[in-house]
KOLVEX-879831 format. One record per residue (C-alpha): residue number from 1; residue in three letters; y, z, x. Coordinates in Angstrom, 2 decimals, always signed. Layout:
N
<pos:NUM code:ALA north:Y up:Z east:X>
...
END
This chain:
343
<pos:1 code:UNK north:-108.76 up:+23.37 east:+244.26>
<pos:2 code:UNK north:-107.27 up:+27.02 east:+245.95>
<pos:3 code:UNK north:-106.98 up:+29.60 east:+243.26>
<pos:4 code:UNK north:-103.61 up:+29.46 east:+242.69>
<pos:5 code:UNK north:-103.35 up:+25.71 east:+241.35>
<pos:6 code:UNK north:-106.59 up:+26.84 east:+239.47>
<pos:7 code:UNK north:-104.86 up:+28.90 east:+237.63>
<pos:8 code:UNK north:-101.98 up:+26.64 east:+236.65>
<pos:9 code:UNK north:-104.85 up:+24.10 east:+235.51>
<pos:10 code:UNK north:-105.54 up:+26.43 east:+232.90>
<pos:11 code:UNK north:-102.29 up:+27.55 east:+232.04>
<pos:12 code:UNK north:-101.09 up:+24.15 east:+231.85>
<pos:13 code:UNK north:-104.16 up:+23.03 east:+229.56>
<pos:14 code:UNK north:-104.04 up:+26.45 east:+227.29>
<pos:15 code:UNK north:-100.24 up:+25.24 east:+226.61>
<pos:16 code:UNK north:-101.35 up:+21.78 east:+225.83>
<pos:17 code:UNK north:-104.06 up:+22.99 east:+223.05>
<pos:18 code:UNK north:-101.88 up:+25.56 east:+221.80>
<pos:19 code:UNK north:-99.38 up:+23.10 east:+221.15>
<pos:20 code:UNK north:-101.56 up:+20.24 east:+219.50>
<pos:21 code:UNK north:-102.79 up:+23.52 east:+217.32>
<pos:22 code:UNK north:-99.28 up:+23.81 east:+216.40>
<pos:23 code:UNK north:-98.53 up:+20.59 east:+215.48>
<pos:24 code:UNK north:-102.09 up:+20.58 east:+213.43>
<pos:25 code:UNK north:-100.78 up:+23.67 east:+211.69>
<pos:26 code:UNK north:-97.32 up:+22.14 east:+210.87>
<pos:27 code:UNK north:-98.87 up:+18.85 east:+209.53>
<pos:28 code:UNK north:-100.97 up:+21.04 east:+206.96>
<pos:29 code:UNK north:-98.29 up:+22.77 east:+205.78>
<pos:30 code:UNK north:-96.96 up:+20.08 east:+204.70>
<pos:31 code:UNK north:-99.86 up:+18.43 east:+203.11>
<pos:32 code:UNK north:-101.28 up:+16.02 east:+205.14>
<pos:33 code:UNK north:-103.04 up:+17.67 east:+208.31>
<pos:34 code:UNK north:-106.71 up:+18.13 east:+208.93>
<pos:35 code:UNK north:-106.55 up:+21.96 east:+206.41>
<pos:36 code:UNK north:-104.85 up:+20.27 east:+202.93>
<pos:37 code:UNK north:-105.54 up:+23.78 east:+201.75>
<pos:38 code:UNK north:-102.32 up:+25.52 east:+202.54>
<pos:39 code:UNK north:-100.21 up:+26.62 east:+199.06>
<pos:40 code:UNK north:-96.85 up:+25.41 east:+200.76>
<pos:41 code:UNK north:-93.84 up:+24.84 east:+198.84>
<pos:42 code:UNK north:-93.46 up:+24.68 east:+194.63>
<pos:43 code:UNK north:-95.70 up:+23.63 east:+192.12>
<pos:44 code:UNK north:-94.16 up:+22.53 east:+189.25>
<pos:45 code:UNK north:-96.41 up:+22.45 east:+186.19>
<pos:46 code:UNK north:-95.52 up:+21.16 east:+182.94>
<pos:47 code:UNK north:-96.49 up:+22.39 east:+179.25>
<pos:48 code:UNK north:-95.03 up:+22.54 east:+175.80>
<pos:49 code:UNK north:-95.57 up:+23.53 east:+172.30>
<pos:50 code:UNK north:-99.08 up:+24.26 east:+171.15>
<pos:51 code:UNK north:-100.95 up:+27.31 east:+171.29>
<pos:52 code:UNK north:-103.56 up:+26.67 east:+173.40>
<pos:53 code:UNK north:-100.75 up:+26.25 east:+176.32>
<pos:54 code:UNK north:-98.70 up:+29.47 east:+175.34>
<pos:55 code:UNK north:-99.83 up:+31.44 east:+177.76>
<pos:56 code:UNK north:-98.54 up:+29.79 east:+180.58>
<pos:57 code:UNK north:-95.19 up:+31.40 east:+179.59>
<pos:58 code:UNK north:-97.11 up:+34.96 east:+179.79>
<pos:59 code:UNK north:-98.09 up:+33.87 east:+183.20>
<pos:60 code:UNK north:-94.92 up:+33.25 east:+184.29>
<pos:61 code:UNK north:-93.07 up:+36.51 east:+182.87>
<pos:62 code:UNK north:-96.24 up:+38.62 east:+184.29>
<pos:63 code:UNK north:-95.12 up:+36.97 east:+187.59>
<pos:64 code:UNK north:-99.40 up:+36.39 east:+187.99>
<pos:65 code:UNK north:-98.46 up:+33.06 east:+190.12>
<pos:66 code:UNK north:-97.11 up:+34.65 east:+192.45>
<pos:67 code:UNK north:-99.86 up:+37.76 east:+192.60>
<pos:68 code:UNK north:-102.12 up:+34.72 east:+193.13>
<pos:69 code:UNK north:-100.39 up:+33.48 east:+196.22>
<pos:70 code:UNK north:-98.08 up:+30.07 east:+194.58>
<pos:71 code:UNK north:-95.08 up:+29.49 east:+193.80>
<pos:72 code:UNK north:-95.30 up:+27.79 east:+190.39>
<pos:73 code:UNK north:-92.01 up:+26.76 east:+188.16>
<pos:74 code:UNK north:-92.98 up:+26.63 east:+184.58>
<pos:75 code:UNK north:-91.42 up:+23.90 east:+183.04>
<pos:76 code:UNK north:-91.02 up:+23.59 east:+179.13>
<pos:77 code:UNK north:-90.70 up:+20.19 east:+177.51>
<pos:78 code:UNK north:-89.28 up:+19.96 east:+174.02>
<pos:79 code:UNK north:-91.03 up:+16.95 east:+173.54>
<pos:80 code:UNK north:-94.55 up:+16.44 east:+174.45>
<pos:81 code:UNK north:-94.25 up:+13.02 east:+175.46>
<pos:82 code:UNK north:-91.69 up:+13.32 east:+177.43>
<pos:83 code:UNK north:-94.32 up:+16.03 east:+179.31>
<pos:84 code:UNK north:-96.96 up:+13.08 east:+179.67>
<pos:85 code:UNK north:-94.10 up:+11.11 east:+180.97>
<pos:86 code:UNK north:-93.14 up:+13.33 east:+183.33>
<pos:87 code:UNK north:-96.80 up:+13.79 east:+184.67>
<pos:88 code:UNK north:-97.06 up:+9.87 east:+185.22>
<pos:89 code:UNK north:-94.01 up:+9.42 east:+187.11>
<pos:90 code:UNK north:-94.74 up:+11.95 east:+189.55>
<pos:91 code:UNK north:-91.57 up:+14.00 east:+188.52>
<pos:92 code:UNK north:-93.98 up:+17.18 east:+188.30>
<pos:93 code:UNK north:-97.25 up:+18.11 east:+189.69>
<pos:94 code:UNK north:-99.08 up:+19.20 east:+186.96>
<pos:95 code:UNK north:-98.98 up:+19.20 east:+183.08>
<pos:96 code:UNK north:-100.97 up:+20.79 east:+179.46>
<pos:97 code:UNK north:-101.87 up:+17.58 east:+178.33>
<pos:98 code:UNK north:-105.50 up:+16.30 east:+175.57>
<pos:99 code:UNK north:-108.30 up:+14.16 east:+176.76>
<pos:100 code:UNK north:-106.84 up:+11.12 east:+175.07>
<pos:101 code:UNK north:-103.19 up:+11.70 east:+176.21>
<pos:102 code:UNK north:-105.02 up:+11.38 east:+179.89>
<pos:103 code:UNK north:-107.27 up:+8.73 east:+179.18>
<pos:104 code:UNK north:-104.19 up:+6.77 east:+178.01>
<pos:105 code:UNK north:-102.33 up:+7.59 east:+181.18>
<pos:106 code:UNK north:-105.34 up:+7.06 east:+183.28>
<pos:107 code:UNK north:-105.61 up:+3.13 east:+181.70>
<pos:108 code:UNK north:-101.92 up:+2.62 east:+182.20>
<pos:109 code:UNK north:-102.81 up:+2.99 east:+185.71>
<pos:110 code:UNK north:-102.14 up:+6.99 east:+186.70>
<pos:111 code:UNK north:-104.10 up:+8.83 east:+188.91>
<pos:112 code:UNK north:-104.66 up:+11.93 east:+187.30>
<pos:113 code:UNK north:-107.67 up:+14.87 east:+187.55>
<pos:114 code:UNK north:-108.38 up:+17.37 east:+184.83>
<pos:115 code:UNK north:-109.28 up:+20.80 east:+186.73>
<pos:116 code:UNK north:-109.30 up:+22.87 east:+183.90>
<pos:117 code:UNK north:-110.07 up:+23.31 east:+179.55>
<pos:118 code:UNK north:-107.99 up:+25.53 east:+178.14>
<pos:119 code:UNK north:-108.80 up:+25.17 east:+174.72>
<pos:120 code:UNK north:-110.38 up:+23.24 east:+172.15>
<pos:121 code:UNK north:-108.29 up:+22.61 east:+169.06>
<pos:122 code:UNK north:-110.09 up:+23.65 east:+165.80>
<pos:123 code:UNK north:-108.03 up:+23.11 east:+163.18>
<pos:124 code:UNK north:-104.24 up:+23.31 east:+164.67>
<pos:125 code:UNK north:-103.95 up:+19.46 east:+164.31>
<pos:126 code:UNK north:-103.55 up:+18.67 east:+160.68>
<pos:127 code:UNK north:-102.61 up:+15.64 east:+158.88>
<pos:128 code:UNK north:-100.47 up:+17.15 east:+156.08>
<pos:129 code:UNK north:-99.42 up:+15.44 east:+152.77>
<pos:130 code:UNK north:-97.57 up:+15.84 east:+149.60>
<pos:131 code:UNK north:-99.54 up:+17.49 east:+146.82>
<pos:132 code:UNK north:-100.06 up:+14.71 east:+144.68>
<pos:133 code:UNK north:-102.32 up:+13.10 east:+147.42>
<pos:134 code:UNK north:-105.68 up:+15.18 east:+147.46>
<pos:135 code:UNK north:-107.65 up:+12.73 east:+150.32>
<pos:136 code:UNK north:-107.51 up:+10.35 east:+153.20>
<pos:137 code:UNK north:-108.71 up:+8.11 east:+150.60>
<pos:138 code:UNK north:-105.48 up:+8.24 east:+148.77>
<pos:139 code:UNK north:-103.71 up:+7.47 east:+152.09>
<pos:140 code:UNK north:-103.58 up:+3.89 east:+151.42>
<pos:141 code:UNK north:-99.59 up:+2.42 east:+151.10>
<pos:142 code:UNK north:-98.32 up:+5.65 east:+151.91>
<pos:143 code:UNK north:-95.52 up:+6.62 east:+154.83>
<pos:144 code:UNK north:-97.28 up:+8.76 east:+157.44>
<pos:145 code:UNK north:-94.71 up:+9.58 east:+160.43>
<pos:146 code:UNK north:-96.56 up:+10.98 east:+163.58>
<pos:147 code:UNK north:-95.77 up:+10.27 east:+167.36>
<pos:148 code:UNK north:-97.74 up:+7.28 east:+168.08>
<pos:149 code:UNK north:-99.72 up:+6.84 east:+171.17>
<pos:150 code:UNK north:-100.38 up:+10.93 east:+171.11>
<pos:151 code:UNK north:-102.98 up:+13.12 east:+169.97>
<pos:152 code:UNK north:-102.37 up:+13.49 east:+166.13>
<pos:153 code:UNK north:-102.30 up:+9.63 east:+166.22>
<pos:154 code:UNK north:-105.52 up:+10.04 east:+167.48>
<pos:155 code:UNK north:-105.89 up:+12.06 east:+164.34>
<pos:156 code:UNK north:-104.96 up:+9.75 east:+162.22>
<pos:157 code:UNK north:-106.97 up:+6.74 east:+163.68>
<pos:158 code:UNK north:-110.11 up:+9.31 east:+163.47>
<pos:159 code:UNK north:-109.34 up:+10.46 east:+160.18>
<pos:160 code:UNK north:-108.91 up:+7.15 east:+158.28>
<pos:161 code:UNK north:-111.75 up:+5.49 east:+159.94>
<pos:162 code:UNK north:-114.10 up:+8.37 east:+158.62>
<pos:163 code:UNK north:-112.63 up:+7.07 east:+155.43>
<pos:164 code:UNK north:-113.09 up:+3.41 east:+156.22>
<pos:165 code:UNK north:-109.60 up:+2.76 east:+156.33>
<pos:166 code:UNK north:-107.46 up:+1.53 east:+159.27>
<pos:167 code:UNK north:-103.91 up:+1.86 east:+160.52>
<pos:168 code:UNK north:-103.20 up:-1.13 east:+158.88>
<pos:169 code:UNK north:-103.66 up:+0.32 east:+155.81>
<pos:170 code:UNK north:-100.69 up:+2.95 east:+155.86>
<pos:171 code:UNK north:-97.16 up:+2.66 east:+156.60>
<pos:172 code:UNK north:-97.19 up:+4.17 east:+159.82>
<pos:173 code:UNK north:-93.48 up:+5.83 east:+161.20>
<pos:174 code:UNK north:-93.35 up:+6.27 east:+164.32>
<pos:175 code:UNK north:-91.26 up:+9.23 east:+165.80>
<pos:176 code:UNK north:-91.41 up:+12.89 east:+167.79>
<pos:177 code:UNK north:-93.30 up:+15.50 east:+166.50>
<pos:178 code:UNK north:-91.08 up:+17.89 east:+165.38>
<pos:179 code:UNK north:-88.95 up:+15.21 east:+163.98>
<pos:180 code:UNK north:-92.12 up:+14.01 east:+161.75>
<pos:181 code:UNK north:-92.77 up:+17.83 east:+160.46>
<pos:182 code:UNK north:-88.88 up:+18.08 east:+159.60>
<pos:183 code:UNK north:-88.68 up:+15.03 east:+158.01>
<pos:184 code:UNK north:-91.59 up:+15.46 east:+155.70>
<pos:185 code:UNK north:-90.81 up:+19.07 east:+154.80>
<pos:186 code:UNK north:-87.58 up:+17.77 east:+153.73>
<pos:187 code:UNK north:-88.88 up:+14.67 east:+151.57>
<pos:188 code:UNK north:-88.65 up:+11.28 east:+153.55>
<pos:189 code:UNK north:-92.57 up:+11.01 east:+154.32>
<pos:190 code:UNK north:-95.67 up:+11.37 east:+152.14>
<pos:191 code:UNK north:-97.72 up:+12.50 east:+154.89>
<pos:192 code:UNK north:-97.48 up:+13.72 east:+158.86>
<pos:193 code:UNK north:-99.34 up:+14.34 east:+161.55>
<pos:194 code:UNK north:-98.66 up:+17.29 east:+163.52>
<pos:195 code:UNK north:-99.90 up:+20.21 east:+165.24>
<pos:196 code:UNK north:-98.94 up:+23.64 east:+165.45>
<pos:197 code:UNK north:-96.36 up:+25.16 east:+165.70>
<pos:198 code:UNK north:-94.74 up:+21.97 east:+164.32>
<pos:199 code:UNK north:-97.33 up:+22.46 east:+160.96>
<pos:200 code:UNK north:-95.45 up:+25.95 east:+159.98>
<pos:201 code:UNK north:-92.40 up:+23.52 east:+159.52>
<pos:202 code:UNK north:-94.39 up:+20.95 east:+157.58>
<pos:203 code:UNK north:-95.96 up:+23.36 east:+155.12>
<pos:204 code:UNK north:-92.59 up:+24.46 east:+153.92>
<pos:205 code:UNK north:-92.85 up:+21.43 east:+151.31>
<pos:206 code:UNK north:-93.72 up:+23.26 east:+148.45>
<pos:207 code:UNK north:-96.84 up:+21.47 east:+147.09>
<pos:208 code:UNK north:-97.90 up:+20.36 east:+150.13>
<pos:209 code:UNK north:-101.17 up:+20.95 east:+152.56>
<pos:210 code:UNK north:-103.74 up:+19.57 east:+154.97>
<pos:211 code:UNK north:-106.16 up:+16.92 east:+153.88>
<pos:212 code:UNK north:-107.97 up:+16.31 east:+157.37>
<pos:213 code:UNK north:-107.74 up:+18.63 east:+160.43>
<pos:214 code:UNK north:-108.94 up:+18.91 east:+163.76>
<pos:215 code:UNK north:-111.70 up:+21.28 east:+162.78>
<pos:216 code:UNK north:-113.50 up:+18.28 east:+161.18>
<pos:217 code:UNK north:-113.55 up:+16.55 east:+164.23>
<pos:218 code:UNK north:-115.39 up:+19.10 east:+166.58>
<pos:219 code:UNK north:-114.67 up:+18.95 east:+170.72>
<pos:220 code:UNK north:-112.64 up:+15.41 east:+169.84>
<pos:221 code:UNK north:-109.31 up:+17.19 east:+170.94>
<pos:222 code:UNK north:-110.09 up:+19.33 east:+174.45>
<pos:223 code:UNK north:-106.93 up:+20.08 east:+175.84>
<pos:224 code:UNK north:-106.17 up:+20.77 east:+179.36>
<pos:225 code:UNK north:-104.49 up:+21.49 east:+182.60>
<pos:226 code:UNK north:-104.03 up:+17.93 east:+184.64>
<pos:227 code:UNK north:-102.81 up:+17.53 east:+187.85>
<pos:228 code:UNK north:-101.63 up:+14.30 east:+189.84>
<pos:229 code:UNK north:-105.00 up:+13.07 east:+191.74>
<pos:230 code:UNK north:-102.74 up:+13.31 east:+195.28>
<pos:231 code:UNK north:-101.57 up:+16.88 east:+194.85>
<pos:232 code:UNK north:-105.58 up:+17.93 east:+194.12>
<pos:233 code:UNK north:-106.76 up:+16.02 east:+197.46>
<pos:234 code:UNK north:-103.57 up:+17.48 east:+199.18>
<pos:235 code:UNK north:-103.27 up:+20.98 east:+198.42>
<pos:236 code:UNK north:-106.40 up:+22.36 east:+196.84>
<pos:237 code:UNK north:-105.85 up:+26.24 east:+197.53>
<pos:238 code:UNK north:-102.82 up:+25.72 east:+195.47>
<pos:239 code:UNK north:-104.12 up:+23.94 east:+192.79>
<pos:240 code:UNK north:-107.26 up:+27.15 east:+192.78>
<pos:241 code:UNK north:-104.69 up:+29.83 east:+192.87>
<pos:242 code:UNK north:-102.96 up:+28.20 east:+189.91>
<pos:243 code:UNK north:-106.54 up:+28.34 east:+187.67>
<pos:244 code:UNK north:-107.14 up:+31.41 east:+188.87>
<pos:245 code:UNK north:-103.86 up:+32.69 east:+187.06>
<pos:246 code:UNK north:-105.02 up:+31.01 east:+184.09>
<pos:247 code:UNK north:-108.10 up:+32.93 east:+184.04>
<pos:248 code:UNK north:-106.19 up:+36.29 east:+184.83>
<pos:249 code:UNK north:-103.66 up:+35.60 east:+182.29>
<pos:250 code:UNK north:-106.38 up:+35.02 east:+179.49>
<pos:251 code:UNK north:-108.08 up:+39.05 east:+180.72>
<pos:252 code:UNK north:-104.40 up:+40.26 east:+180.67>
<pos:253 code:UNK north:-103.80 up:+38.84 east:+177.44>
<pos:254 code:UNK north:-107.14 up:+40.10 east:+175.69>
<pos:255 code:UNK north:-105.52 up:+43.34 east:+176.64>
<pos:256 code:UNK north:-102.26 up:+43.51 east:+176.08>
<pos:257 code:UNK north:-102.64 up:+41.41 east:+172.59>
<pos:258 code:UNK north:-99.51 up:+42.63 east:+170.31>
<pos:259 code:UNK north:-97.04 up:+42.20 east:+174.34>
<pos:260 code:UNK north:-98.58 up:+39.47 east:+174.83>
<pos:261 code:UNK north:-98.23 up:+37.51 east:+171.26>
<pos:262 code:UNK north:-94.57 up:+38.68 east:+171.02>
<pos:263 code:UNK north:-94.15 up:+36.34 east:+173.93>
<pos:264 code:UNK north:-95.95 up:+33.57 east:+173.05>
<pos:265 code:UNK north:-94.63 up:+33.79 east:+169.78>
<pos:266 code:UNK north:-90.77 up:+33.79 east:+171.23>
<pos:267 code:UNK north:-91.41 up:+30.56 east:+172.99>
<pos:268 code:UNK north:-93.05 up:+29.19 east:+169.79>
<pos:269 code:UNK north:-89.79 up:+30.03 east:+167.89>
<pos:270 code:UNK north:-91.89 up:+31.76 east:+165.50>
<pos:271 code:UNK north:-91.87 up:+35.48 east:+164.29>
<pos:272 code:UNK north:-95.80 up:+37.10 east:+165.48>
<pos:273 code:UNK north:-97.40 up:+36.80 east:+161.55>
<pos:274 code:UNK north:-96.88 up:+33.00 east:+162.11>
<pos:275 code:UNK north:-97.72 up:+32.82 east:+165.47>
<pos:276 code:UNK north:-101.49 up:+35.01 east:+165.03>
<pos:277 code:UNK north:-102.04 up:+32.31 east:+161.95>
<pos:278 code:UNK north:-102.52 up:+30.12 east:+164.93>
<pos:279 code:UNK north:-105.15 up:+31.70 east:+166.41>
<pos:280 code:UNK north:-108.35 up:+30.39 east:+164.56>
<pos:281 code:UNK north:-107.58 up:+27.36 east:+165.28>
<pos:282 code:UNK north:-106.49 up:+26.75 east:+168.75>
<pos:283 code:UNK north:-110.60 up:+27.82 east:+170.41>
<pos:284 code:UNK north:-109.53 up:+29.69 east:+174.29>
<pos:285 code:UNK north:-112.10 up:+28.04 east:+176.58>
<pos:286 code:UNK north:-113.96 up:+31.29 east:+178.15>
<pos:287 code:UNK north:-114.74 up:+30.55 east:+182.44>
<pos:288 code:UNK north:-118.32 up:+30.02 east:+181.25>
<pos:289 code:UNK north:-117.10 up:+26.98 east:+178.51>
<pos:290 code:UNK north:-115.73 up:+25.41 east:+180.68>
<pos:291 code:UNK north:-118.66 up:+25.25 east:+183.46>
<pos:292 code:UNK north:-120.53 up:+23.80 east:+180.46>
<pos:293 code:UNK north:-117.71 up:+21.50 east:+179.28>
<pos:294 code:UNK north:-117.92 up:+20.47 east:+183.39>
<pos:295 code:UNK north:-121.51 up:+19.94 east:+183.20>
<pos:296 code:UNK north:-122.71 up:+16.42 east:+182.32>
<pos:297 code:UNK north:-124.06 up:+15.83 east:+179.13>
<pos:298 code:UNK north:-124.54 up:+13.92 east:+176.27>
<pos:299 code:UNK north:-123.22 up:+15.72 east:+173.49>
<pos:300 code:UNK north:-119.30 up:+16.39 east:+172.84>
<pos:301 code:UNK north:-119.43 up:+19.74 east:+174.16>
<pos:302 code:UNK north:-119.60 up:+18.22 east:+177.75>
<pos:303 code:UNK north:-115.98 up:+16.24 east:+178.76>
<pos:304 code:UNK north:-117.97 up:+13.11 east:+180.25>
<pos:305 code:UNK north:-119.74 up:+12.87 east:+177.13>
<pos:306 code:UNK north:-116.90 up:+13.32 east:+174.91>
<pos:307 code:UNK north:-114.87 up:+11.09 east:+177.38>
<pos:308 code:UNK north:-116.91 up:+8.05 east:+177.06>
<pos:309 code:UNK north:-116.56 up:+8.36 east:+173.03>
<pos:310 code:UNK north:-112.64 up:+8.68 east:+173.49>
<pos:311 code:UNK north:-112.40 up:+6.14 east:+175.54>
<pos:312 code:UNK north:-114.35 up:+3.52 east:+173.43>
<pos:313 code:UNK north:-112.52 up:+4.51 east:+170.33>
<pos:314 code:UNK north:-108.97 up:+4.08 east:+172.04>
<pos:315 code:UNK north:-109.82 up:+0.66 east:+172.75>
<pos:316 code:UNK north:-111.68 up:-0.14 east:+169.67>
<pos:317 code:UNK north:-108.05 up:+1.09 east:+167.63>
<pos:318 code:UNK north:-106.02 up:-0.35 east:+169.91>
<pos:319 code:UNK north:-104.48 up:+2.57 east:+171.26>
<pos:320 code:UNK north:-105.50 up:+0.79 east:+174.59>
<pos:321 code:UNK north:-105.46 up:-2.36 east:+176.34>
<pos:322 code:UNK north:-107.84 up:-1.47 east:+179.05>
<pos:323 code:UNK north:-110.69 up:+0.72 east:+178.66>
<pos:324 code:UNK north:-109.85 up:+3.58 east:+181.18>
<pos:325 code:UNK north:-112.07 up:+4.74 east:+184.25>
<pos:326 code:UNK north:-113.63 up:+8.34 east:+184.28>
<pos:327 code:UNK north:-114.44 up:+8.14 east:+187.79>
<pos:328 code:UNK north:-112.94 up:+11.38 east:+189.57>
<pos:329 code:UNK north:-111.17 up:+12.18 east:+186.43>
<pos:330 code:UNK north:-112.87 up:+15.36 east:+185.82>
<pos:331 code:UNK north:-112.79 up:+17.80 east:+189.03>
<pos:332 code:UNK north:-114.91 up:+21.19 east:+188.28>
<pos:333 code:UNK north:-114.82 up:+22.64 east:+191.96>
<pos:334 code:UNK north:-111.83 up:+24.98 east:+191.02>
<pos:335 code:UNK north:-113.64 up:+26.22 east:+187.81>
<pos:336 code:UNK north:-116.56 up:+27.51 east:+190.12>
<pos:337 code:UNK north:-114.57 up:+28.51 east:+192.79>
<pos:338 code:UNK north:-113.23 up:+31.06 east:+190.27>
<pos:339 code:UNK north:-113.49 up:+34.60 east:+191.63>
<pos:340 code:UNK north:-115.79 up:+36.34 east:+190.20>
<pos:341 code:UNK north:-113.33 up:+39.46 east:+188.98>
<pos:342 code:UNK north:-111.90 up:+36.74 east:+186.43>
<pos:343 code:UNK north:-115.21 up:+35.09 east:+185.28>
END
């Protein structure tokens, strides 16, 4: 072969390699190629009224997502169950939701992956009753309003079981959490199961108080960032950027408490004093607590252990017909890959 032909052959080979590389890159950007880690396109994350999730509003306002190289739309849902449905039907990429609600979705066939523990509920989920009801044992025959199949229905069932009662011992009124709080405050219910900030509305009823709270069930109600599993598989770099953003946001809140509280109280629809009262009832997890929670173990501090307890309880209580599979439910790699400066 002449030198000219050799040069042409080499040139054709280079052009062919370039074309193949471009094709692979194009597929990667779409999320289906060899490198699935390219964070192309918008990530839509749902959240709703809960003190452990209001930091997301800070992240959006301070533009921390773009600073971490990911395009995120934070979508606020007035009704928590609407956010659960949106993740289950694929309308959003990720959602802020509890462990038990995630397990209910998984039991129904949804493919979802928990990548972050936002917090543990340590008192902000409450069963609030009229002043003439002194304990959970007094609930027999009483009208209780709660959003069925969600976190405070779960809390109610836990409290009833602890007092040797069942759901059949109360008159359950199913309604959205905000409506349950309002109905109780106006005197239409004997009790209600609600979470902050709706606890503030319920407690406006004179003489009312909480007869049971999540503080009595340590580790039972962890709150999470949950992605659709296909998004985790196809776009891990974007998922990592979102997880990094969470820890950057929490760090910023520590140093800018007054400004952050104003943002979060505004999203919650309460004043700063009312919002500050929620602090003790929601324990935001540190990076180390996340590492510990994702580590397999046998106590409620470990997500795998708590998920097994919750799954068994939900089957026993009739919340689900099929025990949810815990296979691939937890993905700790994003917590482990958080940059040292954010740990």
